Every structure is written in C-alpha cells, then in structure tokens.
C-alpha positions in Angstrom: -2.9 -66.0 -52.4 -1.8 -65.8 -49.2 -4.1 -63.2 -46.4 -2.7 -61.9 -43.1 -4.9 -61.0 -40.7 -5.2 -59.1 -37.3 -8.5 -58.5 -35.7 -9.2 -55.5 -33.4 -9.3 -56.6 -30.1 -12.0 -58.8 -29.1 -12.0 -60.1 -32.7 -12.2 -63.6 -33.8 -10.5 -64.9 -37.0 -13.8 -67.2 -37.5 -16.7 -64.7 -37.0 -17.6 -61.2 -38.5 -14.5 -60.1 -40.7 -12.1 -62.8 -40.2 -14.7 -65.3 -41.6 -15.6 -62.6 -44.4 -12.2 -62.1 -45.3 -11.1 -66.0 -45.5 -13.9 -66.5 -48.2 -11.2 -64.6 -50.8 -8.2 -66.4 -49.8 -6.3 -69.8 -51.0 -4.5 -69.6 -47.8 -5.9 -67.8 -45.0 -3.6 -66.7 -41.6 -4.2 -64.6 -38.8 -4.5 -63.7 -34.9 -7.2 -63.1 -32.8 -6.5 -60.3 -30.3 -8.2 -61.9 -27.8 -8.0 -64.6 -25.5 -4.3 -65.6 -24.4 -2.4 -63.6 -27.4 -4.3 -60.4 -25.9 -2.5 -61.2 -22.3 0.7 -60.8 -23.8 2.5 -57.6 -23.4 3.0 -55.0 -26.4 6.4 -56.3 -27.6 5.3 -60.1 -27.2 2.1 -59.5 -29.7 4.7 -57.9 -31.9 7.0 -60.4 -32.0 4.7 -62.7 -32.5 2.7 -60.8 -35.9 6.4 -60.6 -36.7 7.1 -64.4 -36.5 3.4 -65.3 -38.2 4.1 -62.6 -40.9 8.1 -65.0 -41.5 6.2 -68.4 -41.8 4.1 -66.9 -44.6 5.1 -68.4 -47.8 7.3 -66.5 -50.4 5.7 -68.0 -53.5 2.9 -66.3 -53.2 1.7 -62.4 -52.6 1.2 -61.1 -49.1 -1.9 -59.6 -48.4 -2.2 -58.2 -45.0 -5.3 -56.8 -43.2 -5.9 -55.5 -39.9 -8.7 -53.6 -37.6 -8.4 -51.4 -35.0 -5.9 -52.7 -32.3 -4.7 -55.1 -34.8 -3.4 -52.8 -37.3 -1.8 -50.7 -34.5 0.3 -54.4 -33.4 0.4 -54.7 -37.7 2.4 -51.7 -38.0 4.5 -51.8 -35.3 5.5 -55.5 -36.4 6.0 -54.0 -40.0 9.0 -52.1 -38.7 12.2 -52.5 -39.7 10.4 -55.6 -41.8 12.4 -57.4 -45.0 9.6 -58.9 -46.4 7.6 -57.6 -49.5 4.3 -56.9 -48.6 2.0 -56.8 -52.0 -1.3 -55.4 -50.1 -1.9 -53.7 -47.3 -5.1 -52.7 -46.1 -6.3 -51.2 -42.8 -10.1 -51.3 -41.4 -10.5 -48.2 -38.7 -6.7 -48.6 -37.4 -5.6 -47.3 -34.0 -2.7 -45.6 -35.4 -1.5 -43.5 -31.5 -3.2 -42.1 -28.8 -6.9 -40.7 -29.4 -9.4 -38.8 -27.0 -13.3 -38.6 -27.7 -16.3 -39.7 -25.8 -15.0 -38.4 -22.9 -11.9 -41.2 -23.1 -8.5 -41.0 -23.7 -6.6 -43.9 -25.6 -2.6 -44.2 -25.2 -1.5 -47.8 -26.6 2.1 -48.7 -25.9 4.7 -47.7 -28.7 3.2 -44.5 -29.7 6.3 -42.6 -29.8 8.4 -45.7 -31.3 5.3 -45.6 -34.5 5.9 -42.0 -35.1 9.6 -42.5 -34.8 9.4 -45.2 -37.7 6.9 -43.2 -40.0 9.5 -40.5 -39.3 13.1 -42.9 -40.0 10.8 -44.1 -43.0 11.7 -47.6 -41.5 7.8 -49.1 -41.7 8.0 -51.6 -44.9 6.0 -49.8 -47.5 3.5 -52.2 -49.6 2.9 -51.8 -53.5 -0.5 -50.9 -52.9 -3.6 -50.6 -50.2 -6.1 -48.6 -48.3 -7.1 -47.0 -45.1 -10.2 -46.6 -44.4 -11.8 -45.6 -41.0 -15.4 -43.4 -40.4 -15.0 -39.5 -40.9 -16.9 -39.6 -37.0 -13.9 -42.1 -35.1 -12.0 -41.1 -32.5 -10.6 -44.4 -32.0 -8.9 -43.8 -35.5 -9.3 -39.9 -35.9 -9.4 -39.3 -40.0 -7.0 -36.8 -40.2 -3.8 -39.0 -38.7 -5.4 -42.2 -40.9 -5.1 -39.7 -44.3 -1.6 -38.5 -43.0 -0.6 -42.5 -42.4 -2.6 -43.6 -45.3 0.0 -40.7 -47.0 3.4 -41.9 -45.2 2.4 -45.6 -46.4 1.5 -44.3 -50.4 -2.0 -46.3 -50.1 -5.3 -44.8 -50.9 -7.1 -43.3 -47.8 -11.1 -43.1 -47.3 -12.6 -41.5 -44.2 -16.2 -42.7 -44.5 -19.3 -39.8 -44.0 -20.8 -39.7 -40.8 -19.6 -43.0 -39.7 -17.7 -44.1 -36.5 -15.2 -46.7 -35.6 -17.8 -49.6 -36.7 -18.3 -49.0 -40.7 -20.4 -50.3 -42.2 -21.1 -53.9 -44.0 -21.5 -52.4 -47.5 -18.3 -50.2 -46.8 -15.9 -52.9 -46.2 -17.0 -55.2 -48.4 -16.2 -53.0 -51.4 -12.7 -52.7 -50.2 -12.4 -56.0 -49.9 -13.4 -56.9 -53.2 -11.2 -54.3 -54.7 -8.0 -55.4 -52.6 -8.8 -59.0 -52.2 -10.6 -60.6 -54.9 -9.1 -62.4 -57.7 
C-alpha cells in the first residue's frame, strides 16, 4: 500500500500526524508544508504535489491523506488528475475562504477550486472521508459537508471540536481507512 500525506502549514512528516500515518504504510510518501516548500508560490506547491503523485507506484493502491492547508493544496493537485485514487482522507481541510475568531483567510486559487467542483474536473476517489470539527472556522462544517458530497466520500463534523481534532478521532479514521 502506498500512502501520500500532505501536512498542514508548519507540519512535519516525521512528527505528529505524519509519524502516525507512517505506522500504517508499506510505502510512505509526502510533503511537509513547511521550510522551502512553504516558500514556493501556490502554483509551484500544487505542481510539486502533482509530480509527487505521479511518482507513486502504479502497482499499489493509492491512499491520499491531507490535513488543513495541505488538503487545500492536494485538492488543487487533483484538478484534472488522471491517476486513480483508491482512498482520500481529508482531516480539517481548508476548502476556501473562511472567517472566524476575528480573522479572515482567503487562500490563493479559491475560484479555481470552486470551478473544478462545478465542472466535475477533480478526481474522485473510490472511497474516503472528510472529518472536521463543528466549531472549526478554518474548515467550516457546512462547506466540508458539501465538498464531501461532491467527492462522494463520508462526512463527519466532530461535535464541540475546532480545527485541532481529538487524537482518538483521528486515530479512528486512520484505522478505518488505512489499516490492512
């Protein structure tokens, strides 16, 4: 099984969620949204992820996992993607502009992502899930539900949770979708 993981901003493949995911994989690939990669512009980040996906082995199921802003970048990389996706797991994904807690965030490419969903030009997985906190202003549950519906994957809004989901919730989703 080949798992590709994109961390959230400031994330690391060798710690936290990245380290946990590696315990499930025969082959682990990924991209930390930090350091030099974080300094690239949006288009370069998306292209790098597309290239990473293209280098995954063809003879194994492709499982994609992404967190927060990394999920946003991964969704962009899946626009007009021709490779099959077996499983897609999005954890607290940024899916566009958001406002909350006195803050406003509008990532680059929000119109392009919305258009890709409208045109149905984004690759659909065979299975998967989108999980977010019902109180997550960066990953609003109503938008997450819509994105999950468009991707044809399971949706869960974790009650009383914000952007940082409880570890036991994340572990349950990893067990459901990544365990052999």
